[in-house]
BAMAR-191489 format. One line per 5 residues: number of its first residue (from 1); for each residue x, y, z of N, C-alpha, C, O. Coordinates in steps of 0.05 Angstrom, whole numbers. Example, Ala and Ser with C-alpha at 12.3 -4.5 7.8 and 13.67 -1.06 7.14 Angstrom:
% BAMAR-191489
1> 264,-114,156,246,-90,156,264,-66,156,285,-66,169 ~ 257,-45,142,273,-21,143,258,1,157,268,23,161
//
This chain:
% BAMAR-191489
1> 1383,1776,1848,1388,1784,1820,1414,1798,1819,1428,1794,1800 ~ 1421,1816,1838,1445,1829,1838,1470,1811,1841,1490,1815,1827 ~ 1467,1791,1858,1489,1771,1861,1493,1757,1834,1515,1755,1825 ~ 1471,1748,1822,1473,1734,1797,1486,1750,1774,1500,1738,1757 ~ 1481,1776,1775,1492,1793,1754,1522,1799,1758,1534,1812,1740
6> 1533,1791,1780,1561,1791,1784,1576,1768,1772,1600,1770,1768 ~ 1561,1748,1767,1573,1722,1758,1569,1717,1729,1546,1716,1720 ~ 1590,1714,1713,1586,1708,1684,1573,1681,1681,1584,1661,1689 ~ 1549,1680,1669,1535,1655,1664,1509,1653,1676,1493,1637,1667 ~ 1502,1669,1697,1477,1668,1710,1464,1695,1707,1476,1716,1713
11> 1440,1695,1697,1427,1720,1691,1407,1729,1712,1392,1712,1723 ~ 1406,1755,1717,1385,1766,1734,1358,1759,1724,1339,1754,1740 ~ 1356,1759,1697,1330,1751,1683,1322,1723,1690,1299,1718,1695 ~ 1342,1705,1691,1336,1677,1699,1326,1676,1726,1306,1662,1730 ~ 1338,1688,1746,1330,1690,1773,1302,1701,1775,1286,1692,1791
16> 1296,1721,1759,1269,1734,1759,1249,1713,1750,1227,1712,1761 ~ 1255,1697,1730,1237,1676,1720,1232,1656,1741,1209,1648,1747 ~ 1253,1647,1754,1252,1627,1774,1234,1637,1798,1219,1621,1809 ~ 1237,1661,1806,1222,1673,1828,1194,1683,1822,1180,1693,1839 ~ 1188,1680,1795,1161,1686,1786,1155,1716,1784,1132,1724,1786
21> 1176,1734,1779,1172,1762,1778,1180,1773,1749,1180,1797,1744 ~ 1186,1754,1732,1197,1764,1706,1179,1783,1690,1186,1805,1681 ~ 1154,1774,1687,1135,1790,1673,1131,1817,1686,1129,1838,1673 ~ 1129,1816,1713,1126,1841,1729,1150,1860,1724,1147,1885,1722 ~ 1174,1848,1723,1198,1864,1717,1197,1878,1690,1201,1902,1689
26> 1190,1864,1669,1188,1876,1644,1167,1898,1643,1172,1920,1632 ~ 1143,1892,1654,1122,1911,1656,1130,1937,1671,1123,1959,1664 ~ 1145,1933,1692,1153,1956,1709,1174,1973,1694,1172,1998,1693 ~ 1194,1960,1680,1213,1976,1667,1201,1990,1643,1208,2013,1638 ~ 1183,1978,1629,1168,1991,1606,1149,2012,1617,1148,2034,1605
31> 1136,2007,1638,1118,2026,1650,1130,2050,1663,1117,2070,1667 ~ 1156,2047,1671,1169,2068,1684,1173,2093,1664,1174,2116,1672 ~ 1176,2087,1639,1180,2106,1619,1154,2113,1605,1154,2116,1581 ~ 1133,2115,1620,1106,2122,1608,1093,2140,1628,1105,2148,1648 ~ 1068,2147,1622,1052,2166,1640,1047,2154,1668,1044,2168,1688
36> 1048,2127,1669,1041,2114,1696,1067,2106,1711,1067,2086,1725 ~ 1087,2121,1708,1114,2115,1719,1113,2112,1751,1128,2096,1763 ~ 1096,2129,1762,1095,2128,1792,1087,2101,1803,1095,2094,1825 ~ 1069,2087,1787,1058,2062,1797,1081,2041,1799,1078,2022,1814 ~ 1102,2044,1785,1123,2025,1783,1145,2027,1805,1160,2009,1810
41> 1144,2051,1819,1165,2055,1839,1166,2037,1862,1187,2030,1872 ~ 1141,2029,1871,1140,2009,1893,1154,1982,1887,1164,1969,1905 ~ 1155,1975,1862,1170,1951,1854,1198,1956,1848,1215,1941,1856 ~ 1204,1977,1833,1231,1981,1823,1252,1991,1843,1275,1984,1841 ~ 1242,2010,1862,1261,2020,1882,1272,1999,1901,1297,1999,1904
46> 1256,1982,1913,1269,1961,1931,1285,1942,1914,1306,1933,1922 ~ 1276,1936,1890,1291,1918,1872,1319,1929,1866,1340,1916,1867 ~ 1318,1955,1859,1344,1969,1851,1362,1971,1876,1386,1966,1873 ~ 1352,1977,1899,1368,1979,1924,1381,1952,1930,1405,1951,1935 ~ 1365,1931,1929,1375,1904,1934,1398,1896,1915,1419,1886,1923
51> 1392,1902,1889,1413,1894,1869,1439,1911,1872,1461,1901,1870 ~ 1435,1937,1877,1458,1955,1881,1475,1947,1904,1499,1946,1902 ~ 1461,1939,1927,1475,1931,1951,1492,1905,1945,1515,1903,1954 ~ 1481,1888,1931,1494,1862,1926,1519,1868,1907,1540,1855,1911 ~ 1516,1886,1888,1537,1891,1869,1560,1904,1884,1584,1897,1880
56> 1554,1923,1902,1576,1936,1916,1589,1918,1938,1613,1918,1942 ~ 1572,1904,1952,1583,1888,1974,1599,1864,1967,1616,1854,1982 ~ 1593,1853,1943,1604,1825,1936,1624,1828,1913,1637,1808,1906 ~ 1627,1852,1900,1644,1853,1877,1674,1848,1885,1689,1836,1871 ~ 1681,1858,1908,1710,1854,1918,1714,1824,1921,1736,1814,1914
61> 1695,1808,1932,1698,1780,1936,1702,1766,1909,1719,1749,1906 ~ 1685,1774,1890,1687,1760,1862,1713,1766,1849,1725,1748,1837 ~ 1724,1790,1852,1749,1799,1842,1772,1782,1856,1790,1773,1842 ~ 1770,1779,1881,1790,1763,1897,1791,1734,1887,1813,1723,1881 ~ 1767,1723,1884,1766,1695,1875,1777,1691,1847,1791,1672,1842
66> 1771,1710,1829,1780,1706,1801,1810,1710,1800,1823,1698,1783 ~ 1821,1726,1817,1850,1730,1816,1866,1708,1830,1888,1702,1821 ~ 1856,1696,1851,1871,1679,1867,1861,1648,1864,1876,1630,1871 ~ 1838,1645,1855,1827,1619,1851,1812,1617,1824,1789,1610,1823 ~ 1827,1623,1803,1813,1627,1778,1799,1602,1768,1776,1602,1761
71> 1814,1580,1767,1802,1555,1755,1777,1544,1771,1756,1538,1760 ~ 1780,1543,1797,1757,1534,1813,1734,1553,1811,1711,1544,1810 ~ 1739,1579,1810,1719,1598,1805,1704,1596,1779,1680,1597,1777 ~ 1721,1592,1758,1708,1589,1731,1692,1563,1731,1671,1563,1718 ~ 1700,1541,1745,1684,1517,1744,1659,1520,1759,1639,1507,1753
76> 1658,1537,1780,1634,1545,1793,1615,1557,1774,1591,1550,1773 ~ 1625,1576,1757,1610,1589,1737,1599,1569,1717,1575,1571,1709 ~ 1615,1550,1709,1607,1528,1690,1584,1512,1702,1565,1506,1688 ~ 1586,1505,1728,1564,1492,1741,1539,1508,1740,1517,1497,1736 ~ 1541,1533,1745,1517,1550,1745,1505,1551,1716,1480,1550,1713
81> 1522,1554,1696,1512,1555,1669,1497,1528,1661,1476,1529,1649 ~ 1509,1505,1667,1497,1481,1660,1471,1477,1675,1452,1465,1665 ~ 1470,1487,1700,1446,1485,1716,1424,1501,1704,1400,1494,1708 ~ 1430,1523,1690,1410,1540,1679,1396,1525,1655,1373,1530,1649 ~ 1410,1508,1640,1399,1497,1615,1375,1482,1620,1356,1485,1604
86> 1371,1464,1639,1346,1451,1644,1323,1469,1649,1300,1464,1642 ~ 1329,1492,1663,1309,1512,1668,1298,1524,1643,1274,1529,1641 ~ 1317,1529,1624,1308,1543,1599,1293,1521,1581,1274,1528,1567 ~ 1302,1496,1583,1289,1475,1567,1260,1472,1578,1241,1466,1563 ~ 1257,1475,1605,1230,1472,1616,1212,1495,1606,1188,1490,1601
91> 1223,1518,1604,1207,1541,1593,1201,1537,1564,1178,1541,1556 ~ 1222,1528,1548,1219,1528,1519,1202,1504,1510,1188,1505,1489 ~ 1204,1481,1525,1192,1456,1516,1197,1449,1487,1179,1447,1470 ~ 1224,1444,1481,1231,1440,1453,1219,1417,1439,1214,1419,1415 ~ 1213,1395,1453,1201,1372,1440,1174,1379,1428,1166,1367,1408
96> 1160,1398,1441,1134,1406,1431,1136,1429,1412,1121,1430,1392 ~ 1155,1449,1417,1153,1474,1404,1175,1479,1382,1172,1496,1365 ~ 1197,1462,1383,1219,1467,1365,1218,1449,1340,1212,1425,1342 ~ 1223,1462,1317,1226,1447,1292,1256,1447,1284,1274,1455,1299 ~ 1261,1439,1260,1289,1437,1252,1301,1466,1250,1325,1470,1255
101> 1285,1486,1243,1294,1513,1241,1304,1525,1267,1324,1539,1269 ~ 1288,1517,1288,1296,1526,1315,1322,1515,1324,1338,1530,1337 ~ 1328,1490,1317,1353,1477,1325,1376,1489,1309,1398,1492,1319 ~ 1371,1496,1283,1392,1509,1268,1399,1537,1280,1422,1545,1283 ~ 1378,1551,1288,1382,1578,1300,1398,1574,1326,1416,1589,1333
106> 1389,1554,1342,1405,1548,1368,1433,1541,1363,1450,1551,1378 ~ 1440,1526,1343,1467,1518,1336,1484,1542,1328,1506,1546,1338 ~ 1473,1558,1311,1486,1583,1301,1492,1601,1324,1513,1613,1325 ~ 1473,1605,1343,1478,1623,1365,1500,1611,1383,1518,1626,1393 ~ 1500,1585,1387,1522,1573,1402,1548,1575,1391,1567,1579,1405
111> 1549,1571,1364,1576,1574,1351,1586,1603,1351,1610,1607,1353 ~ 1569,1622,1348,1577,1651,1348,1589,1657,1376,1610,1670,1377 ~ 1576,1649,1397,1587,1655,1425,1611,1639,1430,1630,1650,1442 ~ 1611,1613,1423,1635,1597,1427,1660,1608,1413,1683,1607,1423 ~ 1655,1619,1389,1679,1630,1375,1692,1654,1388,1716,1660,1383
116> 1677,1667,1404,1687,1690,1418,1707,1682,1440,1721,1699,1452 ~ 1709,1657,1446,1730,1647,1465,1757,1652,1456,1776,1656,1472 ~ 1760,1653,1429,1785,1657,1417,1791,1686,1412,1814,1692,1405 ~ 1773,1704,1417,1776,1733,1411,1786,1747,1437,1801,1766,1435 ~ 1777,1739,1460,1781,1753,1484,1790,1733,1506,1773,1723,1521
121> 1816,1727,1508,1825,1711,1531,1819,1725,1556,1828,1748,1560 ~ 1804,1713,1574,1794,1726,1599,1817,1737,1616,1816,1759,1627 ~ 1840,1721,1619,1861,1727,1637,1877,1751,1628,1890,1765,1644 ~ 1877,1757,1601,1897,1776,1591,1885,1805,1590,1898,1823,1581 ~ 1861,1809,1599,1848,1836,1597,1853,1851,1623,1844,1842,1644
126> 1866,1875,1621,1870,1891,1645,1847,1910,1648,1836,1920,1628 ~ 1839,1916,1674,1816,1934,1678,1822,1963,1671,1845,1972,1674 ~ 1802,1977,1660,1805,2005,1654,1800,2021,1681,1780,2018,1694 ~ 1820,2038,1687,1817,2054,1711,1814,2083,1706,1803,2098,1722 ~ 1823,2092,1683,1822,2122,1675,1807,2124,1648,1810,2106,1631
131> 1791,2144,1645,1775,2146,1621,1788,2164,1599,1800,2184,1605 ~ 1783,2155,1574,1789,2170,1550,1763,2172,1534,1742,2161,1542 ~ 1764,2187,1513,1739,2189,1497,1731,2161,1486,1708,2154,1487 ~ 1750,2146,1476,1743,2119,1466,1736,2100,1488,1719,2083,1483 ~ 1747,2102,1511,1740,2083,1532,1713,2090,1543,1698,2072,1551
136> 1705,2116,1544,1678,2124,1554,1656,2112,1533,1636,2100,1541 ~ 1662,2116,1507,1643,2103,1487,1641,2075,1490,1619,2064,1491 ~ 1664,2060,1492,1664,2032,1494,1650,2022,1520,1634,2003,1519 ~ 1656,2034,1542,1643,2027,1567,1612,2032,1567,1596,2016,1577 ~ 1605,2055,1555,1575,2061,1552,1561,2040,1536,1540,2030,1544
141> 1573,2033,1513,1561,2012,1495,1561,1985,1510,1543,1969,1507 ~ 1581,1980,1525,1583,1954,1540,1561,1953,1561,1547,1933,1563 ~ 1557,1975,1575,1535,1976,1594,1508,1973,1581,1490,1960,1592 ~ 1505,1984,1557,1480,1983,1541,1475,1953,1535,1453,1943,1541 ~ 1495,1939,1523,1492,1911,1516,1487,1893,1540,1471,1874,1540
146> 1502,1900,1561,1499,1882,1586,1470,1886,1598,1459,1866,1609 ~ 1459,1910,1596,1432,1913,1607,1412,1897,1591,1393,1886,1602 ~ 1416,1895,1564,1397,1880,1549,1399,1850,1557,1379,1836,1558 ~ 1423,1841,1563,1428,1813,1573,1414,1809,1599,1402,1788,1603 ~ 1416,1828,1617,1404,1824,1643,1374,1819,1643,1363,1806,1660
151> 1361,1829,1621,1332,1825,1618,1325,1799,1604,1302,1791,1603 ~ 1345,1786,1593,1341,1761,1579,1344,1737,1598,1365,1735,1611 ~ 1325,1720,1601,1329,1695,1618,1351,1679,1606,1349,1671,1582 ~ 1371,1673,1621,1392,1656,1611,1418,1669,1604,1439,1656,1604 ~ 1419,1694,1598,1442,1708,1591,1449,1730,1611,1433,1748,1615
156> 1473,1729,1624,1479,1749,1645,1492,1772,1633,1506,1770,1613 ~ 1487,1795,1646,1500,1820,1638,1531,1819,1642,1546,1830,1626 ~ 1539,1805,1663,1568,1802,1668,1580,1785,1649,1603,1788,1642 ~ 1566,1765,1638,1577,1747,1616,1581,1764,1590,1601,1760,1576 ~ 1563,1782,1584,1567,1799,1560,1591,1817,1566,1608,1821,1548
161> 1593,1827,1590,1617,1845,1597,1644,1829,1594,1664,1840,1586 ~ 1642,1802,1601,1665,1785,1599,1672,1780,1569,1696,1780,1562 ~ 1652,1776,1552,1659,1772,1523,1669,1798,1511,1686,1798,1493 ~ 1660,1822,1521,1669,1846,1509,1696,1855,1522,1707,1876,1514 ~ 1706,1840,1541,1730,1847,1555,1728,1869,1576,1748,1881,1582
166> 1705,1874,1586,1700,1896,1604,1693,1885,1632,1688,1901,1650 ~ 1691,1859,1636,1682,1848,1662,1702,1855,1683,1694,1863,1705 ~ 1728,1853,1678,1748,1860,1699,1746,1890,1706,1751,1897,1729 ~ 1740,1907,1686,1737,1935,1691,1713,1941,1710,1715,1957,1728 ~ 1691,1927,1704,1667,1932,1719,1672,1922,1749,1666,1937,1767
171> 1683,1898,1753,1688,1889,1779,1706,1906,1794,1702,1912,1818 ~ 1728,1915,1781,1748,1932,1793,1736,1959,1802,1741,1969,1824 ~ 1719,1971,1783,1706,1997,1789,1688,1994,1813,1686,2013,1829 ~ 1673,1973,1816,1655,1969,1837,1670,1964,1864,1662,1973,1885 ~ 1691,1949,1863,1706,1942,1887,1723,1966,1898,1728,1968,1922
176> 1732,1983,1879,1748,2006,1886,1733,2033,1886,1744,2054,1890 ~ 1708,2031,1881,1691,2054,1880,1701,2075,1861,1705,2098,1868 ~ 1706,2066,1837,1716,2083,1815,1691,2096,1803,1679,2085,1785 ~ 1682,2119,1814,1657,2130,1808,1655,2138,1778,1634,2133,1767 ~ 1674,2150,1765,1671,2157,1737,1663,2132,1719,1646,2134,1702
181> 1678,2111,1724,1674,2086,1708,1646,2075,1716,1631,2068,1698 ~ 1639,2075,1741,1612,2065,1748,1590,2081,1735,1570,2070,1727 ~ 1593,2108,1733,1574,2125,1721,1570,2119,1692,1548,2116,1682 ~ 1593,2116,1678,1591,2111,1649,1577,2085,1643,1560,2083,1625 ~ 1585,2064,1657,1573,2037,1654,1543,2038,1662,1526,2026,1649
186> 1538,2053,1684,1511,2055,1693,1491,2069,1675,1468,2062,1672 ~ 1501,2091,1663,1486,2106,1644,1479,2089,1620,1457,2088,1610 ~ 1500,2074,1610,1495,2056,1588,1473,2035,1594,1456,2028,1577 ~ 1476,2024,1619,1457,2005,1628,1428,2016,1629,1409,2003,1619 ~ 1425,2040,1639,1399,2053,1642,1387,2057,1614,1363,2051,1609
191> 1403,2069,1596,1392,2072,1568,1385,2047,1556,1365,2045,1542 ~ 1402,2026,1561,1397,1999,1549,1371,1988,1559,1356,1976,1544 ~ 1366,1992,1585,1341,1982,1597,1317,1994,1582,1297,1981,1576 ~ 1319,2020,1578,1297,2036,1564,1291,2025,1536,1268,2021,1529 ~ 1313,2020,1521,1311,2012,1494,1304,1984,1489,1292,1977,1468
196> 1311,1967,1508,1310,1938,1504,1285,1925,1517,1276,1904,1508 ~ 1275,1937,1538,1254,1923,1554,1229,1917,1536,1219,1894,1537 ~ 1220,1937,1521,1196,1933,1505,1203,1913,1482,1186,1897,1475 ~ 1227,1914,1471,1235,1896,1450,1236,1868,1459,1224,1851,1446 ~ 1247,1862,1481,1249,1836,1492,1221,1826,1499,1214,1804,1492
201> 1205,1843,1511,1178,1834,1518,1162,1827,1493,1146,1808,1494 ~ 1166,1842,1472,1153,1837,1446,1162,1811,1436,1146,1794,1428 ~ 1189,1805,1436,1200,1782,1423,1189,1757,1439,1181,1737,1426 ~ 1191,1758,1465,1181,1734,1480,1152,1730,1479,1142,1708,1482 ~ 1137,1750,1473,1107,1749,1471,1099,1739,1443,1081,1722,1440
206> 1113,1748,1422,1105,1742,1394,1123,1721,1382,1113,1708,1363 ~ 1147,1716,1390,1164,1697,1379,1179,1681,1401,1203,1679,1402 ~ 1163,1670,1419,1176,1657,1443,1194,1634,1436,1216,1632,1448 ~ 1187,1617,1417,1204,1593,1410,1230,1601,1397,1251,1590,1405 ~ 1229,1618,1379,1255,1628,1367,1272,1642,1388,1296,1637,1389
211> 1260,1659,1405,1274,1672,1425,1288,1653,1445,1311,1656,1452 ~ 1273,1633,1453,1285,1614,1470,1306,1596,1458,1324,1587,1472 ~ 1303,1591,1431,1324,1575,1417,1350,1592,1417,1372,1581,1420 ~ 1348,1618,1412,1372,1635,1414,1384,1635,1441,1409,1633,1444 ~ 1367,1639,1461,1377,1640,1489,1392,1614,1496,1414,1615,1506
216> 1380,1592,1490,1392,1566,1497,1419,1562,1482,1439,1552,1493 ~ 1419,1571,1457,1445,1568,1441,1466,1586,1454,1489,1578,1456 ~ 1459,1610,1462,1479,1627,1474,1490,1617,1500,1513,1620,1506 ~ 1471,1603,1515,1480,1591,1541,1501,1569,1536,1522,1568,1549 ~ 1494,1552,1516,1511,1529,1510,1538,1539,1500,1559,1530,1508
221> 1538,1559,1482,1563,1571,1471,1580,1584,1493,1604,1583,1492 ~ 1567,1595,1514,1581,1608,1536,1599,1590,1551,1619,1598,1562 ~ 1592,1564,1551,1609,1544,1565,1639,1543,1555,1658,1540,1570 ~ 1640,1547,1527,1667,1547,1515,1682,1572,1523,1707,1571,1525 ~ 1669,1593,1528,1682,1618,1535,1693,1617,1564,1716,1626,1569
226> 1676,1606,1583,1683,1607,1610,1701,1585,1617,1715,1587,1638 ~ 1703,1563,1602,1721,1541,1607,1750,1550,1609,1761,1559,1589 ~ 1763,1547,1632,1790,1557,1636,1813,1539,1624,1836,1547,1625 ~ 1806,1515,1614,1826,1497,1604,1828,1473,1623,1815,1471,1644 ~ 1845,1455,1615,1850,1431,1632,1864,1438,1658,1882,1454,1658
231> 1855,1426,1680,1865,1432,1706,1885,1411,1713,1881,1387,1708 ~ 1909,1419,1725,1929,1400,1733,1934,1403,1764,1929,1424,1775 ~ 1942,1381,1775,1946,1382,1805,1923,1370,1819,1900,1378,1813 ~ 1926,1351,1839,1905,1339,1852,1888,1359,1867,1864,1359,1867 ~ 1901,1377,1880,1885,1397,1897,1868,1414,1880,1844,1418,1886
236> 1878,1425,1857,1863,1440,1840,1839,1425,1827,1817,1436,1823 ~ 1844,1400,1819,1823,1383,1808,1801,1379,1828,1778,1383,1821 ~ 1808,1373,1854,1788,1368,1874,1772,1394,1878,1748,1393,1879 ~ 1786,1416,1880,1772,1442,1883,1753,1448,1860,1730,1456,1865 ~ 1761,1444,1836,1744,1449,1814,1720,1431,1813,1698,1440,1805
241> 1723,1405,1821,1700,1387,1823,1680,1397,1844,1656,1396,1840 ~ 1691,1407,1866,1674,1416,1889,1659,1442,1879,1634,1443,1882 ~ 1673,1461,1868,1660,1485,1859,1641,1482,1837,1620,1496,1836 ~ 1648,1463,1818,1629,1456,1797,1603,1445,1808,1581,1453,1799 ~ 1605,1427,1828,1581,1416,1841,1565,1436,1856,1541,1435,1856
246> 1578,1455,1869,1564,1477,1882,1549,1493,1863,1526,1499,1868 ~ 1562,1501,1841,1548,1518,1822,1525,1503,1810,1505,1516,1806 ~ 1527,1478,1804,1505,1463,1792,1482,1460,1813,1458,1459,1806 ~ 1490,1458,1837,1470,1454,1858,1453,1479,1862,1429,1477,1867 ~ 1466,1502,1861,1453,1528,1864,1430,1532,1845,1407,1537,1853
251> 1435,1529,1819,1415,1533,1799,1395,1511,1800,1371,1516,1796 ~ 1403,1487,1805,1384,1465,1806,1363,1469,1829,1339,1464,1826 ~ 1374,1477,1852,1357,1483,1875,1337,1506,1870,1314,1505,1878 ~ 1347,1527,1855,1329,1548,1846,1307,1537,1829,1284,1544,1832 ~ 1314,1520,1811,1295,1507,1792,1273,1492,1807,1250,1493,1799
256> 1282,1478,1827,1262,1462,1842,1242,1479,1858,1221,1470,1865 ~ 1250,1505,1863,1232,1523,1879,1209,1532,1860,1188,1540,1870 ~ 1214,1531,1834,1193,1543,1816,1169,1525,1814,1150,1532,1799
//
């Protein structure tokens, strides 16, 4: 889950669904902020340690790949995103559960996310390394929104950070151990977990078809955001095809395990 949350397009929530621990994850997060919080520690502590280790150990690698092999890396992300779609369709069963209204909601969600590709060009955003009052507020809210995405199957927290223009800041902070930035983002994420876990659990329990329609629409729209443009040069094209295939294979293999 930690590895997946470093990658725009693959959600820790999706991995939790694939591994069969999603319901337990929502119960543990919700239960941690109740009288029975001690019962959840046996599940949450090893999970948090594993995710934290992955974030710290692999963030520098992801940053290096984005800086030096941007297009092949983005096509790897695209492969991952496309590979997630059949998993979500399997969960949602649209032929049985979706009506015209669900497809309208799906389309609107996809258009909203796709339109954000024109608002934040990924390559032009410089990481925040020092804090101001406004950057603290912005990073805190970004962490909050990202944590909500981490709990949704299909939407990654890192993808939300990418849309908000904060992804490069988060990766840079983790790879350089910028503790103040990590703390601000982390606090936002923790508060976001508290506020969103019960809401997401309620939505998936009481309105699963609408919720999955929104999730699938967001995933489809995210393809337009991550797409780096047309690739030129034989070597670049070959690399992009290979990385796309690798990304698609990863999520496809995960899906077969379920």
